[in-house]
Residue, then its C-alpha position, 0 to 999 in steps of 0.5 A: m535073411a531069406t534069399p531073394a528070388l532071382d530069374a535069369t534076367d536078374r542073374r543076367l543084369l547082375d552079371l552085366l553090372q558087375q562087369d560096368a555099374g556105369r552102363s545106361l539103363e538104355s544099354l542094360a534094356g538092350e541086353v536083357a530085352l526089357s524097357a529101361a523102365a523095366v531095369q530100373r525097377r529090377i535094379r532097385r528091387l535087388k538093391r532093396d533086398g540086399v543082393i546088390l550092396g553097393e557100386v564102388a570104383l575099382v582102383e589100381p592100388a599102385a596108382v595111389g601108392l600102394p603097390m605091394t599086397f600080402v595075404v596074412i593068416v592070423e591065429l589067435e590065442r583065444e577065440r571067444a565070440e568078443q575077442i573074434d568080433g573085437f579083431r574083426r572091428k581092429a581089421a576094419a578100422e585099418s584102411q590099408v586091410q582091404q578083406c578080412y575073412y574069419v575062417t576055418g583051418e590054420g589060421d583064424f583070419v584071412l587078411i588081404a593088406l596094401a602097403r607102400d613098401m616093407d617099412d609100411f607093412e611093418a608099421l601095419t603088423r606092429r599096429l594089427l598084430f604085435d600090439d594085440p596080446n590075443v594074437r598067437r602068431f601070423r604068416t604072410s605071404v607077399v603077392m608076386g603078381r595079379p593075374l587074377r583080380g576081381t570082385a565079381v560074384p558069377a550070378g549067372r552060374a547059380g540057380 
């Protein structure tokens, strides 16, 4: 997929939408000095071009009973394409896995996972890791605090 051309206004809109996707078109238009209709056309184009992937609500995990966050580095026994894809699908099927990255370095995957408590996390590791014969080993870190949490991509910094 070709990288879409983004001008400074597109980048500013992306930054504003990542701060609050629920802002009105009129509010966004005032920030970027365009009409609401022009902003709406730009947002539609950014969605069509795959720059904006979706709009979500960010939920506080503890508020829904998942106060613990874990960073898990997973090393596979074998790294053939079908095994990598199989583990990726398995991780994606686990609702407690928030993020799954196929990486270089010491491990093959880095997972960010949520749990109610240590027993809940142990059950997740049994399903996802211990029961998988292709998982050689994994290392887990418990997140002690969340001083920085976000999903924003600094669109205004690029280009």
